[in-house]
Backbone as a ProteinNet text record, in pm:
[ID]
protein_1_A
[PRIMARY]
MRVTDPALRPQSLLLSFLGDEVLGRGVCVYTGSVIEVFRRAGVGEQATRSTLTRMVGRGLLSRRREGRRTYVGLTDRSEAILRDGERRIWKTGAVNREWDGTWTLLGFSLPESWQRQRHDLRSQLTWAGFGALFSGLWIAPGEIDVSGIVAELGLAAHVKVFRARGDAGMDIAEMIDDTWDLGGLCARYRDFDAFWRPYASGGVDLAGEDALALRLRLTTEWLQVIRSDPRLPVRHLPADWPAAGAEETFRAVHALLETPVRDAVRRLIETVPA
[TERTIARY]
-1834.6	-1952.7	-2080.3	-2178.6	-2309.7	-2397.6	-2461.6	-2550.5	-2665.6	-2727	-2813.6	-2760.2	-2771.9	-2689.1	-2730.3	-2641	-2672.5	-2725	-2680.7	-2717.1	-2856.4	-2946.4	-3083.1	-3146.8	-3229.9	-3297.6	-3398.5	-3405.7	-3501.1	-3653.9	-3679	-3820.3	-3850.2	-3750	-3771.4	-3796.3	-3706.5	-3723.9	-3838	-3893.8	-4028.2	-4137	-4128.6	-4251.4	-4253.2	-4138.5	-4125	-4170.8	-4145.2	-4195.9	-4339.8	-4402.1	-4531.6	-4617.2	-4556.5	-4618.6	-4599.5	-4505.4	-4507.4	-4589.9	-4587.6	-4637.8	-4783.5	-4816.7	-4941.1	-5031	-4988.6	-5081.5	-5188.7	-5317.7	-5421.2	-5438.7	-5393	-5408	-5511.4	-5539.4	-5623.1	-5566.6	-5430.8	-5375.1	-5281.9	-5258.2	-5138	-5026.1	-4900.9	-4778.2	-4735.1	-4676.9	-4615.2	-4466	-4457.7	-4335.5	-4210.2	-4217.9	-4122.8	-4076.3	-4164.7	-4146.4	-4062.1	-4105.2	-4044.9	-3897.6	-3873.6	-3734.5	-3646.6	-3725.7	-3625.4	-3591.6	-3688.3	-3658.9	-3557.6	-3564.3	-3467	-3335	-3324.8	-3200.3	-3130.3	-3199.2	-3142.7	-3092.2	-3164.3	-3117.5	-3023.2	-2976	-2863.1	-2903	-3023	-3067.4	-3084.6	-3031.7	-3036.4	-3176	-3193.9	-3328.6	-3355.2	-3265.5	-3298.1	-3340	-3271.3	-3323.5	-3445.4	-3479.6	-3599	-3731.1	-3695	-3800.2	-3817.3	-3717.1	-3721.1	-3790.3	-3776.7	-3854.4	-3998.8	-4026.4	-4171.7	-4237.6	-4173.5	-4231.1	-4240.7	-4151.3	-4162.6	-4280.5	-4304.1	-4395.6	-4539.5	-4536.9	-4680.6	-4698.8	-4610.8	-4624.3	-4643.8	-4622.2	-4654.1	-4762.2	-4834.8	-4964.6	-4947.3	-4827.5	-4813.2	-4833.8	-4847.2	-4878.7	-4965.7	-5058.4	-5140.3	-5077.5	-5095.6	-5045.8	-5165.8	-5152.8	-5249.5	-5174.9	-5226.4	-5178.3	-5268.6	-5216	-5279.8	-5209.2	-5263.1	-5184.7	-5046.6	-4950.1	-4822.1	-4747.7	-4812.9	-4750.8	-4809.8	-4722	-4769.6	-4761.5	-4864.8	-4883.9	-4903.5	-4836.3	-4867.3	-4928.1	-5031.9	-5089.4	-5093.4	-5162.3	-5155.5	-5255	-5216.9	-5335.9	-5365.5	-5474.9	-5509.3	-5404.4	-5310.8	-5209.6	-5103	-5059.6	-4956.4	-5006.3	-5139.8	-5191.8	-5187	-5218.2	-5205.1	-5068.6	-4974	-4832.4	-4800	-4841.7	-4796.8	-4871.4	-4996.8	-5073.1	-5003.3	-4957.7	-4886.1	-4746	-4683.7	-4557.4	-4597.2	-4713.1	-4741.4	-4782.7	-4855.7	-4876.9	-4757	-4663.6	-4544.7	-4466.5	-4477.3	-4373.3	-4441.3	-4568	-4625.2	-4735.4	-4760.5	-4869.7	-4815	-4772.1	-4719	-4585.2	-4491.5	-4359.3	-4264.4	-4140.7	-4041.3	-4019.9	-4094.4	-4074.2	-4210.6	-4212.7	-4332.1	-4335.4	-4396.4	-4401	-4550.1	-4632.9	-4778.1	-4794.4	-4702.1	-4723.6	-4783.1	-4885.5	-4968.6	-4940	-4806.9	-4773.8	-4829.4	-4895.5	-4935.9	-4852.8	-4834.4	-4759.3	-4842.3	-4817.6	-4877.5	-4776.5	-4828.5	-4741.8	-4795.7	-4711	-4749.2	-4666.8	-4749.8	-4664.6	-4703.1	-4600.2	-4632.4	-4560.8	-4603.8	-4555.5	-4578.8	-4460.3	-4488.4	-4408.6	-4443	-4378.2	-4230.1	-4130.4	-3992.8	-3973.9	-4056.4	-4047.8	-4109.6	-4167.6	-4233.7	-4113.8	-4002.7	-3908.5	-3938.8	-3999.2	-4042.2	-4158.7	-4255.7	-4340.6	-4295.6	-4195.5	-4140.7	-4062	-3979.8	-3907.4	-4007.6	-4105.1	-4205.6	-4270.6	-4304.4	-4373.5	-4276.5	-4167.2	-4061.9	-4041.3	-4017.1	-3988	-4122.3	-4223.2	-4346.2	-4351.9	-4339.1	-4337.6	-4240.6	-4125.2	-4012	-4041.1	-4116.4	-4162.9	-4272.9	-4370	-4450.2	-4421.7	-4292.5	-4237.2	-4217.9	-4225.2	-4203.1	-4047.1	-4015.3	-3893.6	-3904.1	-3799	-3809.6	-3767.9	-3880.6	-3853.1	-3781.8	-3849.2	-3794.4	-3804.3	-3767.7	-3771.7	-3917.7	-4017.6	-4150.4	-4251.9	-4185.7	-4262.2	-4209.9	-4277.9	-4254.8	-4330.3	-4273.2	-4338.1	-4335.2	-4414.1	-4418.3	-4495.4	-4448.6	-4517.5	-4645.6	-4742.6	-4875.9	-4961.9	-5078.3	-5179.1	-5158.4	-5094.4	-5072.9	-5162.2	-5234.5	-5318.1	-5246.7	-5231.3	-5166	-5248.4	-5386.3	-5475.9	-5448.3	-5422.1	-5388.2	-5262.1	-5159.9	-5037.7	-5055.9	-5137.5	-5164.6	-5247.3	-5350.7	-5451.3	-5354	-5291.8	-5230.3	-5128.1	-5060.6	-4971.4	-5048.1	-5168.3	-5248.5	-5198.2	-5181.4	-5121.5	-5200.1	-5334.9	-5415.4	-5426.7	-5427.7	-5426.5	-5293.6	-5182.2	-5061.9	-4999.5	-5087.9	-5057.1	-5162.7	-5111.4	-5192.4	-5148.7	-5237	-5207.9	-5267	-5187.1	-5237	-5195.9	-5262	-5225.2	-5173	-5068.9	-5008.4	-4945	-4919.2	-4841.1	-4746.7	-4619	-4519.1	-4535.1	-4486	-4503.2	-4418.9	-4470.1	-4410.2	-4267.1	-4206.8	-4074	-3973.1	-4048.2	-3977.1	-3896.4	-3770.4	-3693	-3712.5	-3809.5	-3857.4	-3742	-3658.8	-3541.4	-3444.6	-3423.9	-3317.6	-3386.9	-3525.5	-3581	-3578.1	-3593.8	-3588.2	-3459.6	-3349.8	-3221.5	-3183.1	-3248.3	-3215.7	-3282.6	-3394.9	-3495.6	-3468.5	-3419.3	-3403.6	-3257.4	-3207.5	-3083.2	-3073.6	-3074	-3067.3	-2949.7	-2835.5	-2718.8	-2715.1	-2774.3	-2798.2	-2893.3	-2998.8	-3107.6	-3062.7	-2992.6	-2935.4	-2833.5	-2752.2	-2658.6	-2720.1	-2826.4	-2899.2	-2965.7	-3034.7	-3072.7	-2954.1	-2838.2	-2732.6	-2669.8	-2664.8	-2607.2	-2676.3	-2833.7	-2909.5	-2906.6	-2901.9	-2889.8	-2760.4	-2651.5	-2504.3	-2505.7	-2574	-2561	-2652.5	-2769.6	-2878.5	-2875.9	-2819.4	-2814.9	-2742.5	-2644.2	-2595.3	-2686.5	-2767.1	-2876.5	-2985.9	-3003.7	-3111.4	-3050.8	-2915.4	-2861.3	-2787.1	-2809	-2739.8	-2609.9	-2551.7	-2411.2	-2404.5	-2504.6	-2514.4	-2600.9	-2552.6	-2633.9	-2722.6	-2852.5	-2967.1	-2986.4	-2948.9	-2966.9	-2883.3	-2760	-2688.9	-2719.6	-2832.5	-2873.6	-3001.8	-3028.6	-3145.8	-3241.5	-3334.6	-3436.8	-3511	-3563.4	-3666	-3583.6	-3467.1	-3384.8	-3340.8	-3310.6	-3269.1	-3383.9	-3504.6	-3617.3	-3645.2	-3641.1	-3665.3	-3579	-3446.8	-3346.1	-3367.9	-3400.3	-3442.7	-3542.4	-3663.7	-3777.9	-3733.3	-3694.3	-3658.3	-3578.6	-3460.7	-3366.5	-3429.5	-3525.6	-3595.5	-3701.1	-3755.5	-3865.5	-3795	-3663.7	-3603.8	-3554.8	-3519.9	-3475.3	-3598.7	-3705.3	-3835.4	-3887.1	-3894	-3958.7	-3869.4	-3751.3	-3667.5	-3687.9	-3757.9	-3784.9	-3922.2	-3931.8	-4048.6	-4123.7	-4088.2	-4138.7	-4147	-4025	-4019.4	-4052.6	-4113.7	-4144.3	-4024.4	-4033.1	-3901.8	-3852.8	-3952.5	-3912.9	-3831.1	-3818	-3741.3	-3609.9	-3588.9	-3459.8	-3358.4	-3237.3	-3135.8	-3173.2	-3116.8	-3151.4	-3118.1	-3011.9	-2963.1	-3012.3	-3141.2	-3186.4	-3194.4	-3147.7	-3136.5	-3263.2	-3359.5	-3467.7	-3527.7	-3552.4	-3619.8	-3540.8	-3395.2	-3318.8	-3313.2	-3314.6	-3312.7	-3440.2	-3563.3	-3675.9	-3689	-3623.4	-3644.1	-3564.7	-3446.6	-3349.5	-3436.3	-3508.1	-3589.3	-3685.5	-3764.7	-3874.3	-3824.2	-3700.8	-3652.4	-3596.7	-3524.1	-3491	-3610.2	-3705.9	-3816.7	-3888.1	-3902.1	-3964.3	-3876.9	-3755.4	-3675.4	-3677.9	-3714.6	-3709.2	-3854.9	-3943.8	-4086	-4089.9	-4052	-4070.1	-4009.2	-3872.8	-3792.9	-3854.8	-3904.1	-3959.5	-4088.3	-4170	-4304.2	-4272.8	-4183.2	-4141.8	-4094.6	-4015.5	-3965.6	-4075.3	-4162.4	-4271.8	-4363.5	-4379.5	-4462	-4394.8	-4266.7	-4176.9	-4166.8	-4162.2	-4102.8	-4194.3	-4299.9	-4403.6	-4512.7	-4565.5	-4676.1	-4775.8	-4898.5	-5008.3	-5128.4	-5213.8	-5345.8	-5427.3	-5552.8	-5649.4	-5660.1	-5675.2	-5676.3	-5807.9
-9345.7	-9364.4	-9363.3	-9453.8	-9449.8	-9332.5	-9289.4	-9164.5	-9226.9	-9354.5	-9397.6	-9500.3	-9421.9	-9481.7	-9618.6	-9717.4	-9831.4	-9856.6	-9759	-9762.7	-9702.9	-9768.6	-9722.5	-9697.5	-9613.1	-9580.7	-9692.7	-9747.2	-9853.4	-9816.9	-9683.3	-9649.3	-9651.3	-9612.5	-9621.2	-9794.1	-9862.5	-10001.9	-10050.6	-10016.8	-10075.5	-10027.1	-9904.8	-9861.7	-9952.2	-9970	-10063.9	-10196.2	-10253.7	-10363.5	-10395.5	-10300.5	-10278.9	-10265.3	-10182	-10170.1	-10307.2	-10391.7	-10519	-10629.2	-10622.1	-10736.9	-10718.5	-10595.7	-10586.6	-10494.4	-10387.4	-10302.7	-10369.3	-10342.4	-10405.1	-10552.9	-10628.5	-10748.4	-10772.1	-10670.5	-10668.1	-10755.5	-10738.7	-10818.8	-10753.5	-10786	-10728.3	-10846.1	-10799.3	-10872.6	-10889.3	-11000.4	-11044.9	-10966.4	-10902.9	-10828.6	-10912.6	-11038.2	-11126.8	-11157.9	-11164.5	-11166.3	-11043.1	-10923.5	-10810.6	-10804.1	-10854.4	-10849.1	-10937.4	-11065.5	-11172.9	-11108.1	-11057.2	-10991	-10892.3	-10814.9	-10693.9	-10738.6	-10854.1	-10910.4	-10946.3	-11017.7	-11048.3	-10935.3	-10808.3	-10700.3	-10613.2	-10674.7	-10613.6	-10515.7	-10500.2	-10433.8	-10492.8	-10462	-10527.1	-10535.1	-10612.7	-10636	-10502.2	-10451.1	-10327.1	-10212.6	-10204	-10100.2	-10123.6	-10241.6	-10278.1	-10234.3	-10285.8	-10275.9	-10111.7	-10034.6	-9897.2	-9835.2	-9858.9	-9815.9	-9844.2	-9971.8	-10003.3	-9918.5	-9913.4	-9814.8	-9684.8	-9623.3	-9497.4	-9468.4	-9560.2	-9546.8	-9566.6	-9654.3	-9650.8	-9524.1	-9464.5	-9333.1	-9232.9	-9233.2	-9125.8	-9149.7	-9246.2	-9284	-9346.4	-9420.1	-9467.8	-9617.3	-9679.4	-9824.9	-9833.9	-9941.6	-9962.5	-10088.2	-10140.5	-10240.8	-10325.4	-10456.7	-10548.9	-10656.8	-10727.9	-10853.2	-10978.8	-11078.1	-11212	-11311.7	-11338.7	-11419.9	-11340.8	-11406.1	-11336.5	-11290.4	-11292.4	-11232.3	-11079.2	-10984	-10864.4	-10842.7	-10783	-10764.3	-10630.2	-10579	-10443.5	-10434.5	-10335.5	-10304.9	-10159.3	-10121.8	-10001.2	-9906	-9789	-9682.7	-9602.3	-9517.7	-9451.5	-9367.1	-9296.5	-9217.3	-9304.6	-9423.2	-9503.8	-9548	-9597.9	-9637.8	-9543.5	-9412.8	-9321.1	-9290.8	-9296.1	-9275.5	-9393.8	-9512	-9632	-9637.4	-9592.6	-9587	-9489.6	-9362	-9276.1	-9338.2	-9428.2	-9480.5	-9582.4	-9669.3	-9754.2	-9704.5	-9567.9	-9504.9	-9465.2	-9417.2	-9360.4	-9454.9	-9583.3	-9702.2	-9748.8	-9780.8	-9869.1	-9806.8	-9666.6	-9611.7	-9487	-9393.1	-9258.4	-9279.3	-9371.6	-9407.3	-9276.1	-9317	-9208.6	-9111.6	-9135.4	-9049	-8973.4	-8850.4	-8771.3	-8734.5	-8830	-8796.7	-8731.2	-8718.7	-8666.8	-8539.3	-8453.1	-8316.4	-8229.3	-8157.7	-8075.4	-7928.2	-7906.8	-7756.6	-7671.3	-7745.3	-7683.8	-7681	-7562.8	-7556.7	-7500.3	-7566.6	-7503.9	-7410	-7288.9	-7188.4	-7167.9	-7164.2	-7136.4	-7014.9	-6898.4	-6804.8	-6776.2	-6750.8	-6740.7	-6622	-6569	-6446.4	-6479.5	-6509.7	-6545.8	-6448.8	-6405.4	-6317.8	-6363.3	-6270.8	-6312	-6417	-6398.2	-6482.4	-6622	-6660.3	-6773.1	-6871	-6883.5	-6968.5	-7129	-7160.1	-7313.2	-7329.9	-7247.3	-7269.5	-7256.5	-7159.9	-7147.9	-7291.9	-7335.2	-7451.1	-7572.2	-7579.7	-7689.6	-7683.3	-7574.7	-7546.4	-7582.9	-7528.6	-7557.8	-7710.1	-7765	-7918.8	-8002.3	-7964.1	-8018	-7986.7	-7870.5	-7846	-7921.1	-7942.1	-7997.5	-8162.9	-8209.9	-8353.3	-8355.5	-8263	-8267.6	-8236.6	-8208.7	-8180	-8044	-7966	-7811.5	-7774.2	-7669.7	-7610.6	-7465.9	-7399.8	-7252.1	-7177.1	-7123.8	-7025.6	-6897.3	-6855	-6727.8	-6740.7	-6668.6	-6698.4	-6743.2	-6668.7	-6691.1	-6739	-6773.3	-6845.5	-6965.7	-7069.3	-7204.1	-7270.6	-7358	-7416.8	-7566.5	-7621.4	-7767	-7790.8	-7898.5	-7927.1	-8014.8	-7976.6	-8025.9	-7972.1	-8023.8	-7964.2	-8035	-7967.7	-8027.8	-7980.8	-8054.8	-8030.6	-8007.7	-7887	-7862.9	-7812	-7830.7	-7790.8	-7869.8	-8013.6	-8074.4	-8027.6	-7995.8	-7937.6	-7787.8	-7710.8	-7598.5	-7600.8	-7669	-7693.3	-7743.2	-7857.9	-7917	-7823.7	-7738.5	-7626.6	-7516.7	-7497.3	-7391.9	-7240.3	-7256.2	-7136.6	-7083	-7123.5	-7096.4	-6932.5	-6870.1	-6701.2	-6668.5	-6734.1	-6673.6	-6746.5	-6822.4	-6900.7	-6874.1	-6847.4	-6835.6	-6938.1	-6997.6	-7089.8	-7074.1	-7084.6	-7058.5	-7169	-7170.7	-7257.1	-7167.6	-7203.9	-7116.1	-7204.3	-7125.2	-7181.3	-7080.2	-7133.3	-7038	-6965.9	-6853.4	-6769.3	-6851.7	-6840.8	-6898.2	-6886.6	-6771.3	-6748.9	-6784.4	-6856.2	-6867.5	-7002.5	-7003.5	-7118.5	-7211.5	-7310.6	-7405.5	-7469.1	-7534	-7606.5	-7533.5	-7407.5	-7325.2	-7299.5	-7265.6	-7251.3	-7376.2	-7491.1	-7615	-7627.9	-7608.8	-7615	-7519.5	-7412.3	-7298.9	-7348.4	-7411.1	-7412.8	-7553.4	-7659.2	-7798.2	-7841.6	-7920.7	-7976.2	-8099.5	-8065.8	-8169.9	-8266.4	-8210.5	-8294.9	-8401.4	-8345.3	-8446.7	-8546.2	-8509.7	-8622	-8720.6	-8662.9	-8756.2	-8840.4	-8799.7	-8898.5	-8999.7	-8973.1	-9067.7	-9180.7	-9141.1	-9233.5	-9316.1	-9260.3	-9332.3	-9433	-9392.4	-9466.6	-9595	-9575.6	-9672.9	-9784.7	-9738.9	-9825	-9886.4	-9826.9	-9900.8	-9997.3	-9990.1	-10094	-10201.9	-10193	-10294	-10352	-10304.9	-10362.8	-10476.8	-10516.2	-10650.5	-10769.8	-10731.9	-10832.3	-10846.9	-10744.4	-10761.9	-10842.9	-10829.6	-10895.6	-11032.5	-11065.4	-11205.5	-11193.6	-11073.9	-11060.8	-11110.3	-11117.2	-11156.9	-11280.6	-11369.4	-11499.4	-11483.9	-11464.1	-11436.7	-11553.8	-11671.9	-11787.8	-11784.8	-11708	-11704.5	-11569.6	-11495.5	-11382.9	-11424.9	-11334.6	-11344.6	-11268.7	-11326.1	-11264.4	-11154	-11187.9	-11102.5	-10971.6	-10994.5	-10878.4	-10782.3	-10850.7	-10788.4	-10705.8	-10759.7	-10693.1	-10567	-10588.8	-10475.7	-10366.8	-10405.1	-10283.1	-10224.4	-10299.4	-10258.1	-10160.7	-10197.9	-10101.4	-9985.8	-9987.6	-9877.1	-9778.6	-9828.3	-9735.4	-9665.2	-9744.2	-9696.2	-9582.6	-9603.7	-9510.7	-9371.9	-9391.3	-9274.1	-9177.3	-9265	-9195.9	-9118.5	-9197.2	-9129	-9026.3	-9039.7	-8944.1	-8804.4	-8817.8	-8693.5	-8620.3	-8700.9	-8643.9	-8565.8	-8462.6	-8379.6	-8431.7	-8519.2	-8561.7	-8452.5	-8393.7	-8278.7	-8331	-8272.2	-8313.3	-8342.1	-8471.8	-8523.3	-8456.1	-8384.6	-8324	-8196.1	-8152.8	-8028.2	-8076.7	-8223.5	-8258.6	-8291	-8315.7	-8363.4	-8488.3	-8504.2	-8614.6	-8751.4	-8747.6	-8876.2	-8883.8	-8822.2	-8836.1	-8981.8	-9032.9	-9176.7	-9239.2	-9156.9	-9229.1	-9352	-9336.9	-9457.7	-9585.3	-9574.2	-9691	-9740.6	-9653.4	-9700.8	-9750.5	-9708.8	-9766	-9907.4	-9920.1	-10061.2	-10162.8	-10105.6	-10202.3	-10230.6	-10154.1	-10181.9	-10276.3	-10255.8	-10350.4	-10485.1	-10485.7	-10626.7	-10707.2	-10645.3	-10720.9	-10752.9	-10655	-10688.9	-10807.4	-10817.5	-10939.4	-11061.4	-11065.8	-11169.1	-11224.5	-11134.5	-11165.4	-11230.5	-11205.6	-11226.2	-11364.4	-11478.1	-11615.9	-11651.5	-11625.9	-11652.8	-11570.2	-11455.6	-11380.5	-11434.4	-11474.9	-11535.8	-11664.3	-11751.1	-11857.2	-11821.2	-11719.4	-11671.7	-11620.8	-11551	-11478.7	-11592.3	-11712.6	-11817.9	-11874.5	-11875.5	-11947.7	-11837.7	-11726.7	-11631.1	-11533.4	-11502.4	-11404.5	-11430	-11415.9	-11465.9	-11328.2	-11361.9	-11243.9	-11296.7	-11204.9	-11242.2	-11143.9	-11177.9	-11085	-10949	-10827.6	-10707	-10681.4
1668.8	1760.4	1676.9	1709	1640	1681.6	1581.1	1617.6	1700.9	1646.1	1716.6	1843.7	1941.4	2070	2107.5	2112.9	2155.5	2302.2	2375.4	2526	2538.4	2509.1	2494.5	2645.3	2653	2787	2796.8	2923.9	2962	2938.5	2955.2	2938.2	2777.1	2695.8	2556.1	2518.3	2570.6	2532.8	2580.7	2701.8	2759.4	2673.7	2622	2538.8	2420.7	2351.7	2234.6	2262	2368.7	2417.9	2427	2497	2509	2380.4	2287	2154.8	2065.5	2099.1	2033.9	2071.9	2219.4	2287.3	2367.8	2383.5	2467	2403.2	2294.1	2244.1	2161.9	2174.5	2081.2	2114.9	2223	2273.4	2379.4	2446.3	2557.5	2671.2	2712.1	2815	2899.1	3013.6	3092.5	3102.7	3127.3	3108.4	3245.6	3282.1	3387.2	3409.3	3528.7	3541.4	3534.5	3568.8	3562.3	3404.1	3320.3	3171.1	3118.9	3174.9	3137.5	3177.4	3310.8	3353.2	3275.9	3224.7	3156.4	3024.1	2952.7	2815.9	2833.5	2919.8	2944.3	2975.3	3051.7	3086.5	2971.3	2858.5	2726.3	2654.1	2677.8	2600.5	2676.7	2776.5	2857.5	2968.9	2997.8	3116.7	3234.4	3340	3478.3	3535.8	3638.5	3696.9	3773.9	3843.8	3923.3	3831.9	3733.6	3630.5	3578.2	3534	3486.4	3604.4	3713.2	3833	3852.5	3824.7	3876.7	3764.3	3628.5	3520.3	3521.7	3552.7	3569.8	3683.2	3792.3	3914.4	3869.9	3790.2	3744.4	3642.6	3559.5	3449.4	3528.3	3620.7	3704.2	3765.9	3839	3906.5	3806.5	3676.9	3570.4	3489.4	3525.7	3470.5	3337.7	3314.3	3183.2	3181	3295.1	3318.4	3426.7	3415.7	3529.1	3583	3728.7	3779.7	3852.6	3843.8	3919.8	3975.5	4069.1	4132	4109.7	4071.6	4050.3	4149.6	4255.2	4353.2	4413	4373.7	4408.7	4290.8	4185.4	4062.6	4037.4	3987.9	3951.6	3792.5	3749.9	3602	3572.6	3465.7	3421.7	3289.9	3261	3137.1	3098.1	3005.3	2923.4	2999.8	3004.6	3038.9	2914.2	2915.5	2801.9	2760.8	2838.3	2805.6	2723.1	2780.5	2708.5	2594.2	2574.7	2450.7	2343.7	2374.2	2284	2221.3	2322.6	2267.6	2180.8	2219.3	2134.2	1999.2	1998.4	1879.1	1778.3	1835.9	1756.8	1698.6	1772.3	1737.3	1625.7	1638.2	1548.1	1409.4	1417.7	1293.6	1229.9	1296.3	1231.2	1168.9	1218.9	1175.9	1052.4	1062.2	958.9	866.8	900.5	801.5	747.4	819.8	750.3	692.2	779.7	719.6	736.2	684.6	701.9	583.1	468.5	349.9	328.2	323.9	293.2	150.6	67.6	-70.6	-105	-14.1	-31	4.5	45.5	100.9	-14.9	24.5	-50.7	-69.6	-1.8	2.4	124	213.8	329.2	450.4	518.6	626.8	752.9	853.1	984.5	1049.2	1076.8	1138.3	1279.5	1382.5	1526.2	1577	1610.2	1665.4	1829.8	1903.1	2061.8	2112.7	2216	2290.4	2436.1	2509.3	2640.1	2724.2	2857.9	2937.7	2973.1	2980.2	2999.7	3107.6	3211	3338.4	3324.9	3205.7	3200	3116.3	3173.6	3112.5	3108.7	3201.7	3205.6	3111.2	3097.9	3001.9	2851.8	2835.6	2714.5	2656.1	2767.9	2739.4	2709.5	2794.7	2744.3	2641.9	2587.4	2453.7	2348.6	2346.2	2237.6	2246.6	2359.6	2342.9	2295.3	2332.8	2250	2111.3	2074.2	1942.7	1852.8	1894.6	1839.5	1835.9	1926.7	1922.4	1816.7	1802.6	1704.4	1556.2	1541.2	1402	1359.6	1450.3	1428.2	1439.6	1364	1368.4	1376.4	1451.7	1469.1	1340	1283.7	1162.6	1207.2	1321.6	1393.2	1534.8	1622.9	1762.2	1821.6	1779	1841.5	1719.9	1598.7	1497.4	1457.4	1457.8	1442.8	1333.7	1248.9	1125.9	1118.6	1056	1040.3	894.9	835	711.5	736.6	641.5	669.8	780	787.8	884.7	1025.1	1115.5	1239.5	1346.9	1417.1	1533.1	1651.5	1703.3	1809.6	1923.8	1907.1	2016.2	2147.9	2131.7	2269.7	2338.8	2261.3	2326.4	2396.7	2324.5	2367.1	2498.5	2482.5	2613.7	2727.8	2714.4	2820.8	2886.4	2812.5	2871	2919.2	2885.4	2943	2871.2	2745.3	2674.9	2568.5	2563.7	2452.3	2428.9	2548.6	2529.5	2455.7	2460.4	2413.2	2275.1	2207.5	2086.2	2000.8	1875.1	1744.7	1634.8	1562.9	1492.5	1344.8	1234.2	1097.7	1000.8	903.7	770.5	673	600.7	489.6	391.6	276.1	160.7	127.9	83.9	23.4	-91.4	-112.1	-228.2	-343.3	-475.6	-584.3	-591	-558.4	-568.2	-434.9	-344	-218.3	-231.6	-195.7	-188.2	-81	-85.4	14.6	79.6	-21.5	18	116.1	97.8	164.3	299.4	301.1	425.3	510.7	458.2	529.5	591	517.8	554.6	677.6	674	749.8	889.3	897.7	990.6	1077.3	1011.8	1068.4	1049.7	1127.9	1133	1056.2	913.9	825.9	818.7	855.8	860.6	982.5	1089.3	1192.3	1183.1	1126.7	1074	977.7	876.1	768.2	823.3	934.5	992.2	1072.2	1122.9	1213.3	1104.1	1013.3	910.3	855.3	812.2	763.3	850.4	987.7	1098.8	1122.5	1128.5	1144.7	1042.1	921.9	804.9	803.2	831.6	816	916.5	1040.7	1152.8	1124.6	1072.6	1061.1	922.7	815.5	691.1	677.5	737.9	734.7	801	893.6	936.4	827.9	745.2	637	511.8	495.2	383.9	397.6	521.4	550.5	614	629.9	672	826.5	899.4	1025.5	1040.2	1119.3	1135.2	1245.1	1209.3	1296.2	1401.1	1349.4	1423	1557.8	1554.6	1663.2	1767.2	1729.2	1806.6	1881.7	1980.7	2065.9	1999	1921.7	1832.7	1901.1	2027.5	2100.1	2128.1	2180	2246.3	2119.4	2007.2	1879	1819.5	1826.8	1756.9	1850.8	1984.9	2077.4	2069.8	2030	2023.2	1873.1	1766.6	1622.7	1637.4	1695.9	1695.6	1776.5	1901.3	1980.5	1892.8	1836.7	1757.6	1650.1	1579.1	1449.8	1504	1609.2	1654.9	1706.4	1755.5	1799.8	1664.3	1572.1	1444.6	1396.1	1367.1	1284.6	1375.9	1516.5	1609.5	1593.1	1542.2	1539	1397.9	1318.1	1182.4	1169.4	1121.6	1111.2	984.5	904.1	776.9	691.2	661.3	551.9	411	342.6	191	127.3	62.1	20.2	-118	-186.7	-308.9	-280.2	-147.1	-109.5	-32.6	-33.6	50.2	-45	-14.7	-115	-173	-288.5	-378.9	-321.2	-246.3	-181.9	-41.6	-10.2	122.8	172.7	288	316.8	400.1	417.6	486.9	430.1	300.8	217.5	235.2	225.3	237.7	394.8	482.3	622.7	653.2	595.2	637.7	561.1	444.8	384.6	459	518.9	607.2	744.2	794.9	912.4	870	771.9	751.8	708.2	651.6	614.7	728.4	824.7	964.7	1041.5	1041.7	1128.1	1070.1	938.7	879.6	903.9	898.1	926.7	1059.8	1153.2	1303.1	1337.1	1243	1300.2	1347.4	1283.3	1324.3	1440.7	1453.5	1576	1709.5	1678	1793	1841.3	1745.9	1766.9	1862.7	1834.8	1908.5	2045.7	2059.8	2189.3	2270.4	2212.2	2293.1	2355	2283.3	2334.3	2466.8	2456.1	2569.6	2690	2669.1	2751	2818.7	2748.2	2792.6	2842.5	2980.8	3034.1	3039.8	3007.9	3013.7	3067.5	3118.5	3158	3114.7	3078.8	3016.5	3102.4	3040.1	3096	3165.7
[MASK]
++++++++++++++++++++++++++++++++++++++++++++++++++++++++++++++++++++++++++++++++++++++++++++++++++++++++++++++++++++++++++++++++++++++++++++++++++++++++++++++++++++++++++++++++++++++++++++++++++++++++++++++++++++++++++++++++++++++++++++++++++++++++++++++++++++++++++++++++++

């Protein structure tokens, strides 16, 4: 079984599609185009329509009509999510070589009855790259701004945030191994690399593939891997840490697909100015 599940959620695929074809272009895309692209990626029309409707309802998409056609575009919320994904893919990357020794520590104490708030906070912290050092003390490499998370959850009175550095005698590598699931993360990188490397090395004939659907799956799977990675400092990770190789594979396949995808976009995707 692949760790990067080939049965990707339609919402994840849709966010990748919007990041590739809508973000930064000032356009809205025809829903029929989305349905066709997703059909090629193995997602049925009803599932695509339901996903579009849910995302409009959650404030992740705007919707407008032009004659008998319906178009969807980005909202401030979805643009922020997509900009973060763009930054993770193309700017910060998967390997943290520039860590300066700083950690962000977040401590919280919530009433026992606040189970939902505790769950929501832990979920948001995990998404932001934190790991549980102890039950009420979470840690992340670098300087992480959690003010938005805390404000959104209404927990400012229950959360304290510090910047810290480890003592000279502290075993950082051991602490990292105790705090994060390195084995699981390593497996995700290796699995991604093993599946996609044949595409990068010529072992798969890209001419026989649907380039647009393939790049949609490639980007979605890569985002799922790197979003699960807190970007731990590489000098405290195992010497054979596979993130760099997996990232090289992602970039190589993405580049190989660029020309056929551009041709497919011209044929299949209809947009109007936002």
